C-alpha positions in Angstrom: -86.7 -15.2 110.5 -85.6 -18.8 110.2 -82.0 -19.9 109.6 -82.6 -20.0 105.8 -82.9 -16.2 105.9 -80.0 -14.2 107.4 -80.0 -10.5 107.8 -77.5 -8.7 105.6 -74.6 -7.6 107.8 -71.2 -5.9 107.5 -69.2 -9.1 108.2 -70.9 -10.9 105.4 -70.5 -7.9 103.1 -66.8 -7.6 103.9 -66.3 -11.3 103.1 -68.4 -11.7 100.0 -69.0 -8.2 98.6 -66.0 -6.1 99.7 -66.8 -3.5 97.0 -70.4 -3.5 98.1 -71.5 -4.7 94.7 -73.1 -8.1 93.7 -71.9 -7.7 90.1 -68.4 -6.7 91.1 -68.2 -10.0 93.0 -69.6 -11.9 90.1 -67.1 -10.3 87.8 -64.1 -11.2 90.0 -65.3 -14.7 90.4 -65.6 -15.0 86.6 -62.1 -13.6 86.1 -60.7 -16.2 88.5 -62.4 -19.1 86.9 -61.4 -17.6 83.5 -57.7 -18.1 84.4 -58.3 -21.9 84.8 -60.2 -21.9 81.4 -57.3 -20.1 79.7 -54.7 -22.6 81.1 -56.8 -25.7 80.2 -57.9 -24.6 76.8 -54.5 -23.0 76.0 -52.7 -26.3 76.8 -55.3 -28.2 74.7 -54.9 -25.8 71.8 -51.1 -26.2 71.9 -51.3 -30.0 71.9 -53.9 -30.2 69.1 -52.0 -27.6 67.1 -48.7 -29.5 67.5 -50.5 -32.7 66.5 -51.9 -31.0 63.4 -48.5 -29.8 62.3 -46.9 -33.2 62.9 -49.7 -34.8 60.9 -49.3 -32.4 58.0 -45.5 -33.0 57.9 -46.0 -36.8 57.9 -48.7 -36.6 55.2 -46.3 -34.6 53.1 -43.6 -37.2 53.5 -46.1 -40.0 52.5 -47.0 -38.0 49.4 -43.3 -37.6 48.5 -42.8 -41.3 48.8 -45.9 -42.0 46.7 -47.9 -43.7 49.5 -51.3 -42.4 48.3 -53.1 -44.9 50.5 -52.2 -42.8 53.5 -53.9 -39.7 52.1 -57.4 -40.4 53.4 -56.5 -41.3 57.0 -53.9 -38.5 57.1 -56.5 -35.9 56.1 -59.0 -37.3 58.6 -56.5 -36.9 61.4 -55.6 -33.4 60.3 -59.3 -32.5 60.1 -60.0 -33.8 63.7 -56.9 -32.0 65.0 -58.0 -28.7 63.3 -61.6 -29.1 64.7 -60.3 -29.6 68.3 -57.8 -26.7 67.9 -60.6 -24.4 66.6 -63.0 -25.4 69.5 -60.2 -24.6 72.0 -59.6 -21.2 70.4 -63.3 -20.4 70.3 -63.6 -21.2 74.0 -60.7 -18.9 74.8 -62.2 -16.1 72.7 -65.6 -16.5 74.3 -64.1 -16.5 77.8 -62.0 -13.4 77.1 -65.0 -11.6 75.7 -67.1 -12.5 78.7 -64.4 -11.3 81.1 -63.8 -8.1 79.2 -67.5 -7.2 79.6 -66.8 -6.2 83.3 -69.4 -5.0 85.7 -71.2 -2.8 83.3 -71.4 -5.7 80.8 -72.8 -8.0 83.5 -75.4 -5.4 84.4 -76.5 -5.1 80.8 -76.7 -8.9 80.5 -78.7 -9.2 83.7 -81.1 -6.5 82.5 -81.7 -8.3 79.2 -82.2 -11.7 80.8 -84.3 -10.3 83.6 -86.4 -8.3 81.0 -86.1 -5.1 83.1 -84.2 -1.9 82.9 -80.6 -1.3 83.8 -81.8 1.2 86.4 -83.8 -1.7 88.1 -80.6 -3.8 88.3 -78.7 -0.8 89.8 -81.5 -0.3 92.3 -81.2 -4.0 93.3 -77.4 -3.4 93.7 -78.2 -0.5 96.1 -80.8 -2.5 98.1 -78.8 -5.7 98.3 -76.3 -4.2 100.7 -79.0 -2.6 102.9 -79.6 -3.9 106.4 -83.2 -4.8 105.6 -82.1 -7.3 103.0 -81.8 -11.0 103.6 -79.2 -13.6 102.6 -80.9 -16.7 101.3 -79.3 -19.9 102.5 -81.5 -22.5 100.9 -79.3 -25.6 100.4 -77.6 -26.1 103.7 -73.9 -25.1 104.2 -72.3 -28.4 103.5 -74.0 -29.1 100.2 -73.6 -25.5 99.1 -69.8 -25.8 99.6 -69.7 -29.1 97.8 -71.6 -27.8 94.8 -70.1 -24.3 94.7 -73.5 -22.7 94.9 -73.8 -19.1 96.2 -76.4 -17.6 98.5 -79.3 -15.7 97.1 -80.4 -12.2 98.1 -83.8 -11.0 99.0 -84.3 -7.2 99.1 -87.4 -5.2 99.8 -88.2 -5.1 96.1 -86.1 -7.8 94.4 -85.0 -11.4 94.6 -81.8 -12.9 93.2 -81.2 -16.6 93.1 -77.6 -17.3 92.1 -77.8 -18.4 88.4 -75.6 -18.2 85.3 -78.0 -15.8 83.6 -77.9 -13.4 86.6 -81.7 -13.0 86.5 -83.0 -10.6 89.1 -86.8 -10.6 89.6 -89.0 -7.9 91.0 -91.0 -9.4 93.9 -94.1 -7.6 92.6 -93.7 -9.4 89.3 -93.7 -12.9 90.7 -96.9 -14.9 89.8 -95.7 -18.4 90.6 -93.4 -19.9 93.2 -93.3 -23.7 92.9 -91.3 -26.7 94.2 -90.0 -28.7 91.4 -87.9 -31.9 91.5 -85.5 -32.0 88.7 -83.1 -34.7 87.4 -79.6 -34.8 85.8 -77.6 -37.8 84.9 -74.1 -38.9 85.6 -72.1 -41.6 83.9 -71.3 -44.6 86.1 -69.3 -47.1 84.1 -71.3 -48.0 81.1 -74.6 -46.7 82.5 -76.2 -43.5 83.5 -77.4 -42.7 87.0 -80.2 -40.3 87.7 -79.6 -37.7 90.4 -82.7 -35.8 91.7 -82.6 -32.4 93.2 -85.3 -30.1 94.5 -85.6 -26.5 93.3 -87.7 -23.5 94.2 -88.7 -22.1 90.8 -90.1 -18.6 90.5 -92.1 -17.4 87.5 -92.5 -13.8 86.6 -95.3 -12.0 84.7 -92.6 -11.0 82.2 -92.4 -14.5 81.0 -89.2 -15.6 82.6 -88.3 -18.0 85.4 -85.4 -18.5 87.8 -84.6 -21.2 90.2 -82.3 -22.4 93.0 -81.7 -25.7 94.6 -83.3 -26.0 98.0 -84.0 -28.3 100.9 -87.7 -29.0 101.3 -87.9 -27.0 104.5 -86.0 -24.0 103.0 -88.1 -24.2 99.8 -91.4 -24.1 101.6 -90.1 -21.3 103.9 -89.2 -19.2 100.9 -92.5 -19.8 99.1 -94.4 -19.0 102.3 -92.4 -15.7 102.8 -93.1 -14.6 99.2 -96.8 -15.5 99.5 -97.1 -13.7 102.8 -96.4 -10.4 101.0 -98.4 -11.2 97.9 -101.3 -13.6 98.4 -101.9 -13.8 94.6 -98.7 -15.8 94.1 -99.5 -19.4 93.0 -97.6 -21.9 95.2 -99.7 -25.0 94.2 -100.3 -25.8 97.9 -96.5 -26.3 98.3 -96.8 -29.5 96.3 -93.5 -31.0 94.9 -93.8 -31.6 91.2 -91.6 -33.4 88.7 -90.4 -31.6 85.6 -93.2 -33.0 83.4 -95.9 -32.0 85.9 -94.3 -28.5 86.2 -94.3 -28.0 82.4 -98.0 -29.0 82.2 -98.9 -26.8 85.2 -97.2 -23.8 83.7 -99.1 -24.3 80.4 -102.4 -24.5 82.3 -101.8 -21.6 84.8 -99.3 -19.2 83.2 -99.7 -19.6 79.4 -100.7 -15.9 79.1 -97.3 -14.9 80.4 -94.8 -17.6 79.2 -93.5 -17.5 75.7 
């Protein structure tokens, strides 16, 4: 196997999955990031709440003094403060709900997003820690560290590419494995700069897809590995497509499966 695929081993498990569970690791990571969210949104809620109270007090003073011309701008400021306060509280509530779900909640979410049974997800959990599974290192160590991306996992029956929906795909369900160049934009001064990145995008006969950022070499190696097991997988001759070409290709090739 090439350097993009590393055999699952005990030292890697001890470091990344000490409880020998992918979803336990995801849950702990979510709880850690949740602390930062609580602090940030909590501080913002306190500031906007204090600003709202201050604005209400000032507006009441203006009303007592008969300064009716301050009514409209005062109410506008109060409304903005209330909106920001409500958004902060909503973010805290959503984060708390997500963290309370725990491992079982994550498994249920994964099963729903993956359009498979919970027993399939639990089977993936069992296979993931087996010695015949592979760690997918598809981006290169330096960039993975910079972006905070996690490694994927390839088991004898499943593939998991780190993603927020926690989609786990059966290898036997894969009908397409394509290289797609995608774009996001960042603000630079008063303009926007396009940033391109390459992904390996997998399409399932259950009408879902999942993707991971890859280098061109790692992407082709992954597609080749998947096609080696199932020659029916469409890899489009390993051609790199842009997002518009990808959308058009999916409509032509996989319309019977995609919603």
